[in-house]
SEMARKE-197257 format. One line per 8 residues: for each residue x, y, z of C-alpha. Coordinates in nm, 2 decimals, padded with zeros to 4 digits. Layout:
BEGIN
X:Y:Z | ...
//
This chain:
BEGIN
09.20:10.29:07.79 | 08.82:10.34:07.83 | 08.62:10.54:08.07 | 08.83:10.67:08.37 | 08.77:10.49:08.70 | 08.71:10.70:09.01 | 08.94:10.61:09.29 | 08.76:10.49:09.60
08.90:10.46:09.95 | 09.13:10.16:09.97 | 09.41:10.05:10.21 | 09.77:10.10:10.11 | 09.83:09.73:10.14 | 09.55:09.65:09.89 | 09.67:09.91:09.64 | 10.02:09.77:09.66
09.89:09.42:09.61 | 09.69:09.52:09.31 | 09.98:09.70:09.15 | 10.20:09.39:09.19 | 09.93:09.17:09.05 | 09.95:09.35:08.71 | 10.33:09.31:08.68 | 10.44:09.23:08.33
10.46:08.85:08.29 | 10.58:08.78:07.93 | 10.95:08.68:07.88 | 11.05:08.90:07.59 | 10.98:09.24:07.45 | 11.05:09.36:07.10 | 10.95:09.73:07.07 | 11.00:10.03:06.85
10.98:10.37:07.01 | 11.03:10.74:06.92 | 11.24:10.92:07.18 | 11.34:11.28:07.26 | 11.65:11.36:07.47 | 11.70:11.71:07.61 | 11.96:11.80:07.86 | 11.97:12.17:07.79
12.27:12.13:07.56 | 12.15:11.86:07.33 | 11.80:11.83:07.21 | 11.75:11.54:06.98 | 11.47:11.31:06.85 | 11.55:10.96:06.74 | 11.40:10.62:06.69 | 11.48:10.35:06.95
11.46:09.98:06.91 | 11.42:09.81:07.25 | 11.45:09.44:07.32 | 11.42:09.30:07.66 | 11.47:08.94:07.78 | 11.31:08.98:08.12 | 11.55:08.98:08.41 | 11.84:08.91:08.18
11.92:09.18:07.93 | 11.79:09.52:07.80 | 11.92:09.59:07.44 | 11.88:09.93:07.28 | 11.96:10.07:06.94 | 11.91:10.44:06.86 | 11.88:10.55:06.49 | 11.84:10.87:06.29
11.90:10.78:05.93 | 12.20:10.59:06.06 | 12.27:10.40:06.38 | 12.37:10.65:06.65 | 12.43:10.41:06.94 | 12.38:10.06:07.06 | 12.36:09.96:07.43 | 12.34:09.64:07.63
12.24:09.64:07.99 | 12.26:09.33:08.21 | 12.22:09.29:08.59 | 12.59:09.34:08.63 | 12.71:09.57:08.35 | 12.63:09.85:08.11 | 12.79:09.85:07.76 | 12.75:10.12:07.49
12.91:10.21:07.16 | 12.85:10.48:06.90 | 12.92:10.41:06.53 | 12.86:10.78:06.48 | 13.12:10.90:06.73 | 13.34:10.59:06.70 | 13.36:10.55:07.08 | 13.24:10.31:07.35
13.18:10.26:07.72 | 13.20:09.95:07.94 | 13.12:09.96:08.30 | 12.86:09.94:08.58 | 12.54:10.12:08.66 | 12.73:10.44:08.76 | 12.68:10.56:08.40 | 12.30:10.54:08.43
12.31:10.68:08.78 | 12.48:10.99:08.64 | 12.21:11.03:08.37 | 11.91:10.96:08.60 | 12.04:11.13:08.91 | 11.98:10.85:09.15 | 12.12:10.50:09.24 | 11.95:10.24:09.02
12.00:09.87:08.95 | 11.89:09.64:08.67 | 11.56:09.54:08.81 | 11.46:09.90:08.89 | 11.55:10.01:08.54 | 11.35:09.72:08.39 | 11.05:09.81:08.62 | 11.08:10.18:08.52
11.04:10.08:08.15 | 10.74:09.86:08.23 | 10.53:10.10:08.43 | 10.61:09.92:08.76 | 10.74:10.05:09.09 | 11.12:10.06:09.13 | 11.07:09.96:09.50 | 10.89:09.65:09.63
10.57:09.81:09.75 | 10.46:09.50:09.93 | 10.79:09.46:10.12 | 10.77:09.81:10.28 | 10.47:09.94:10.47 | 10.30:10.23:10.28 | 10.07:10.52:10.35 | 09.82:10.61:10.09
09.61:10.91:09.99 | 09.40:10.99:09.69 | 09.54:11.29:09.49 | 09.39:11.39:09.16 | 09.22:11.05:09.13 | 09.55:10.86:09.18 | 09.64:10.64:09.47 | 09.96:10.80:09.60
10.18:10.56:09.80 | 10.48:10.66:10.01 | 10.68:10.44:10.25 | 10.59:10.48:10.62 | 10.96:10.45:10.72 | 11.20:10.70:10.58 | 11.57:10.74:10.61 | 11.53:11.11:10.60
11.74:11.13:10.28 | 11.51:11.00:10.00 | 11.15:11.10:09.95 | 10.96:10.84:09.74 | 10.62:10.86:09.59 | 10.43:10.62:09.37 | 10.10:10.71:09.19 | 09.89:10.41:09.11
09.61:10.43:08.85 | 09.27:10.33:09.00 | 09.16:10.17:08.67 | 09.44:09.93:08.57 | 09.68:09.97:08.88 | 09.99:10.04:08.67 | 10.17:10.35:08.77 | 10.07:10.71:08.67
10.40:10.83:08.81 | 10.69:10.75:09.04 | 10.95:10.99:09.19 | 11.26:10.97:09.41 | 11.40:11.28:09.56 | 11.73:11.31:09.75 | 11.68:11.61:09.98 | 12.04:11.65:10.06
12.20:11.64:09.71 | 11.92:11.82:09.52 | 11.87:11.51:09.30 | 11.53:11.40:09.16 | 11.41:11.13:08.93 | 11.05:11.16:08.82 | 10.88:10.92:08.58 | 10.53:10.98:08.44
10.32:10.74:08.24 | 10.05:10.95:08.06 | 09.91:10.66:07.86 | 09.91:10.28:07.83 | 09.83:10.04:07.55 | 09.67:09.69:07.59 | 09.86:09.44:07.38 | 09.77:09.07:07.41
09.62:09.12:07.75 | 09.93:09.31:07.87 | 09.90:09.67:07.99 | 10.21:09.83:07.84 | 10.33:10.20:07.86 | 10.23:10.40:07.55 | 10.42:10.70:07.68 | 10.70:10.74:07.94
10.83:11.09:08.04 | 11.15:11.08:08.25 | 11.29:11.39:08.42 | 11.62:11.38:08.61 | 11.75:11.67:08.81 | 12.09:11.71:08.96 | 12.13:12.06:09.10 | 12.06:12.30:08.81
12.11:12.03:08.55 | 11.78:11.89:08.41 | 11.76:11.60:08.17 | 11.44:11.50:08.00 | 11.38:11.17:07.81 | 11.04:11.11:07.65 | 10.94:10.78:07.49 | 10.64:10.71:07.27
10.56:10.35:07.18 | 10.52:10.28:06.81 | 10.49:09.90:06.81 | 10.56:09.61:07.04 | 10.56:09.23:07.03 | 10.59:08.98:07.32 | 10.74:08.64:07.35 | 10.91:08.64:07.01
11.26:08.53:06.93 | 11.49:08.83:06.98 | 11.85:08.90:06.90 | 12.04:09.08:07.17 | 12.39:09.01:07.04 | 12.64:09.29:07.11 | 13.00:09.34:07.00 | 13.20:09.66:07.02
13.39:09.71:06.69 | 13.76:09.73:06.68 | 13.93:10.07:06.67 | 13.67:10.25:06.88 | 13.79:10.49:07.15 | 13.70:10.40:07.51 | 13.54:10.68:07.71 | 13.48:10.73:08.08
13.15:10.88:08.19
//
C-alpha cells in the first residue's frame, strides 16, 4: 500500500481514535478467499466464500472440488453442516471458542475478519509504545488473567496484529494482518494469519483474499439438509 510511513510519537488516545476512524463502514461483503487450516492433524487448503451482512450475519462456504462445509454465524448462534461428512452442528459461540482458544462474541469475530480490534480501544485507557514501526497498544488496567496487545499500522491505522493471552490456562489467540488492499476507498485485509494455542495444541488458519465486493445483494440463506447426523463439539 505505497511507501511505508514511519511511526512518530503519538498519544495512545490519538492512536485508538485514528484506528476507530477507519472502521469498515459498508453494509455487505461478498468475498472469495483461499484458506489453509492446520491443527497438527489436519492440513488442508480450500476455497472459502464469505458473505457478511454487517452486525447481522457471517455466512461461509468452504469448497474443494465439492462443498465441504457451510456455516452461518449470527450474534446469538453458530450453525454448521458438512455435505461431505453428512453431519451438522447447531449451538452457541462455544464452538468457535474451542477453535480459537479464547472467549469471543459475534462483534469480536466480525472485527477480527475486518482488521479491527476485538476490544473497544476508546473505551479502555491504553498505554502505547512504538515497536518495529508499529504502535502497540495495551490496556492500562489488567485483570491479571488476560494480556492483550494491539499493533496499529502508522500508515493506514488498521491493525498489523492483535493478540490475547490467558496466562493461567496457557491459551493464546494471535492474529496478524501482513497486507491490506484498498477497494472502493475501503482498506480491507488482503491476508489474515490466525494462530490459536491451547496448551500444546496449536491451530493455524491463514486467509488470502482473492476478490471482494461491497454493498451488493447477498444471499445468506442456510438450511441443514434432512438426514444429517448432529455432532457436539
